[in-house]
C-alpha positions as CSV (number, residue, x, y, z in Angstrom):
1,M,-102.3,-38.8,-33.4
2,S,-103.9,-35.7,-34.9
3,K,-101.9,-33.2,-37.0
4,P,-101.9,-29.3,-36.8
5,D,-104.5,-27.7,-39.0
6,F,-106.3,-24.6,-39.7
7,S,-109.2,-25.0,-37.2
8,Y,-108.0,-22.2,-34.9
9,E,-107.2,-19.9,-37.9
10,R,-110.6,-20.4,-39.5
11,R,-112.3,-19.6,-36.2
12,A,-110.5,-16.3,-35.9
13,S,-111.5,-13.4,-38.1
14,G,-109.1,-11.3,-40.2
15,I,-105.3,-11.9,-40.6
16,V,-104.0,-14.5,-38.3
17,A,-100.3,-15.0,-37.4
18,G,-98.9,-17.9,-35.4
19,V,-96.2,-17.1,-32.8
20,D,-93.7,-19.4,-31.1
21,E,-90.2,-19.3,-29.5
22,V,-87.2,-21.5,-29.0
23,G,-84.4,-21.3,-26.5
24,R,-85.9,-20.7,-23.1
25,G,-84.0,-23.5,-21.4
26,P,-80.3,-23.4,-22.7
27,F,-77.4,-22.1,-20.7
28,A,-76.1,-20.1,-23.6
29,G,-77.4,-18.0,-26.7
30,P,-80.4,-15.8,-27.4
31,V,-84.0,-16.6,-27.2
32,V,-85.5,-16.6,-30.7
33,A,-89.2,-16.2,-31.7
34,A,-91.0,-16.2,-34.9
35,A,-94.5,-15.0,-36.2
36,V,-95.8,-16.5,-39.4
37,I,-98.9,-15.5,-41.6
38,L,-99.6,-18.6,-43.8
39,D,-101.6,-18.6,-47.1
40,P,-104.2,-21.4,-46.5
41,D,-104.2,-22.0,-50.3
42,D,-100.4,-22.4,-50.5
43,Y,-98.4,-23.7,-47.5
44,P,-95.8,-26.4,-47.0
45,E,-97.0,-30.0,-46.3
46,G,-95.7,-31.9,-43.3
47,M,-95.5,-29.1,-40.7
48,T,-95.8,-29.9,-36.8
49,D,-93.9,-29.1,-33.7
50,S,-90.2,-28.6,-34.8
51,K,-88.9,-30.8,-32.1
52,K,-90.8,-33.9,-33.7
53,L,-89.1,-33.2,-37.1
54,S,-85.6,-34.4,-38.3
55,K,-83.1,-31.6,-38.9
56,A,-83.3,-32.3,-42.7
57,K,-87.1,-32.1,-42.7
58,R,-87.0,-28.8,-40.5
59,E,-84.4,-27.2,-43.0
60,L,-86.6,-28.2,-46.0
61,L,-89.8,-26.7,-44.4
62,F,-87.9,-23.7,-43.2
63,D,-87.0,-22.8,-46.8
64,Q,-90.6,-23.4,-48.0
65,I,-92.1,-21.4,-45.2
66,M,-89.7,-18.5,-46.1
67,Q,-90.7,-18.5,-49.7
68,K,-94.5,-18.9,-49.3
69,A,-95.4,-17.0,-46.0
70,D,-95.1,-13.6,-44.4
71,V,-92.4,-14.3,-41.7
72,G,-91.1,-12.1,-38.9
73,I,-88.2,-13.1,-36.7
74,G,-87.3,-11.5,-33.4
75,E,-84.7,-12.5,-30.7
76,A,-83.7,-11.2,-27.3
77,S,-80.0,-11.3,-26.4
78,V,-78.2,-12.9,-23.5
79,Q,-77.7,-9.5,-21.9
80,E,-81.6,-8.9,-22.1
81,I,-82.2,-12.4,-20.6
82,D,-80.0,-11.6,-17.7
83,T,-81.5,-8.2,-17.3
84,Y,-85.2,-8.8,-17.5
85,N,-85.3,-12.7,-16.9
86,I,-86.1,-15.4,-19.4
87,L,-89.8,-15.0,-19.6
88,Q,-89.8,-11.2,-20.2
89,A,-87.0,-11.7,-22.8
90,T,-89.2,-14.3,-24.5
91,F,-91.9,-11.6,-24.7
92,I,-89.5,-9.0,-26.1
93,A,-88.5,-11.7,-28.9
94,M,-92.1,-12.4,-29.7
95,R,-93.0,-8.6,-29.9
96,R,-90.1,-8.1,-32.1
97,A,-91.0,-11.1,-34.4
98,V,-94.6,-9.6,-34.8
99,K,-93.3,-6.2,-35.6
100,N,-91.1,-7.7,-38.3
101,L,-94.0,-9.1,-40.3
102,K,-94.7,-7.3,-43.5
103,T,-98.5,-7.3,-42.7
104,T,-99.8,-6.3,-39.3
105,P,-102.1,-9.2,-38.2
106,D,-105.6,-8.8,-36.6
107,I,-105.1,-11.7,-34.2
108,L,-102.2,-13.8,-33.0
109,L,-102.2,-17.5,-32.1
110,V,-99.5,-17.8,-29.5
111,D,-98.1,-21.2,-28.2
112,G,-98.3,-21.4,-24.5
113,N,-100.4,-19.8,-21.7
114,R,-98.8,-16.2,-21.5
115,D,-99.7,-13.3,-23.4
116,P,-96.6,-11.4,-24.9
117,E,-98.7,-8.3,-24.8
118,T,-97.9,-7.1,-28.3
119,G,-100.9,-4.8,-28.5
120,I,-102.6,-7.3,-30.9
121,P,-105.3,-9.6,-29.6
122,S,-103.9,-13.0,-28.8
123,Q,-105.4,-16.5,-28.3
124,L,-103.2,-18.5,-26.1
125,I,-102.9,-22.3,-27.1
126,V,-101.1,-24.8,-24.9
127,K,-99.0,-27.0,-27.3
128,G,-100.3,-24.9,-30.0
129,D,-97.4,-26.2,-32.3
130,T,-99.1,-29.5,-32.4
131,L,-102.5,-27.9,-33.1
132,S,-102.2,-24.9,-35.3
133,L,-100.3,-24.9,-38.6
134,S,-99.4,-21.2,-38.2
135,I,-97.8,-21.9,-34.8
136,S,-96.1,-25.1,-36.3
137,A,-94.6,-22.9,-38.9
138,A,-93.5,-20.4,-36.4
139,S,-91.8,-23.1,-34.2
140,I,-89.8,-24.4,-37.4
141,V,-88.7,-21.0,-38.3
142,A,-87.6,-20.2,-34.8
143,K,-85.7,-23.5,-34.3
144,V,-83.8,-23.4,-37.6
145,T,-82.8,-19.8,-37.1
146,R,-81.6,-20.3,-33.5
147,D,-79.8,-23.6,-34.4
148,R,-78.0,-21.9,-37.2
149,Q,-76.9,-19.1,-34.8
150,M,-75.7,-21.4,-32.3
151,C,-73.6,-23.4,-35.0
152,A,-72.0,-20.1,-36.0
153,F,-71.3,-19.3,-32.3
154,A,-69.7,-22.7,-31.9
155,A,-67.0,-21.8,-34.4
156,Q,-66.1,-18.9,-32.2
157,Y,-66.3,-20.8,-29.0
158,P,-65.5,-24.5,-30.0
159,H,-65.3,-26.2,-26.6
160,Y,-69.0,-26.5,-25.7
161,G,-70.7,-28.5,-28.6
162,W,-73.2,-25.8,-29.4
163,E,-73.4,-27.1,-33.0
164,R,-74.8,-30.3,-31.4
165,N,-76.6,-29.1,-28.3
166,S,-77.9,-25.6,-29.3
167,G,-76.6,-24.3,-25.8
168,Y,-78.6,-26.6,-23.7
169,G,-77.0,-28.0,-20.6
170,T,-75.7,-31.5,-22.1
171,T,-72.9,-33.4,-20.6
172,E,-70.5,-32.1,-23.3
173,H,-71.6,-28.5,-22.6
174,R,-71.1,-29.0,-18.9
175,K,-67.7,-30.4,-19.5
176,G,-66.8,-27.5,-21.5
177,L,-67.8,-25.2,-18.8
178,S,-65.7,-27.0,-16.2
179,L,-62.7,-27.0,-18.4
180,F,-62.9,-23.6,-20.2
181,G,-65.2,-21.5,-18.0
182,V,-68.1,-19.1,-18.9
183,T,-68.2,-17.1,-22.2
184,P,-69.9,-13.8,-23.0
185,L,-72.7,-15.9,-24.5
186,H,-73.5,-17.8,-21.3
187,R,-76.7,-16.6,-19.3
188,R,-75.3,-15.4,-16.1
189,S,-78.6,-15.2,-14.5
190,F,-79.2,-19.0,-14.9
191,A,-78.3,-21.1,-11.7
192,P,-75.6,-23.4,-13.1
193,I,-73.7,-20.4,-14.7
194,R,-74.1,-18.3,-11.7
195,K,-72.8,-21.1,-9.5
196,I,-69.6,-21.5,-11.8
197,L,-68.9,-17.9,-11.7
198,E,-69.3,-17.9,-7.9
199,V,-66.9,-20.7,-7.4
200,T,-64.4,-18.9,-9.9
201,K,-64.7,-15.7,-7.8
202,A,-64.2,-17.5,-4.6
203,K,-61.0,-19.0,-5.9
204,N,-59.7,-15.8,-7.0
């Protein structure tokens, strides 16, 4: 299986940033995006789609990326997800991540098939985190950042297993919802959460 490389970066002219997000599917928590400009002469070895890496490897690479690269991180809150929908909130997080880079890139390599409309030319790459090293780096930064946030939130709301499931709708999370109800960090616009709220309202 091929590994991500700098093929896309080399074909683009000027300063290139990879952009990716995590957290579109969970029942709870923000959506987090990262934008990363790598130095082709000094970058961490072993980067790929963050989901294919162990937690220990992701954490190690995260630290190395933060040391060696220009990194911007952005997020959209649960309230923004519920107000604008998850796709638009994802674009908001991506735009914030790009804005938080120290250097303004000339072109973005964006994971997926939808343009976040940052005002900077974008090349959309489906499964980009397995093809472009810059997008791989962004996927790692976004995932580690969000996982750490969900661990912190789990200390505040301990009944849902967020330190293990990152807010996704696992059996443990669903059981917590049935026993303890919906928290302020749950996405009320998502069907499973909306259904619980409707049932609760009907009972009252």
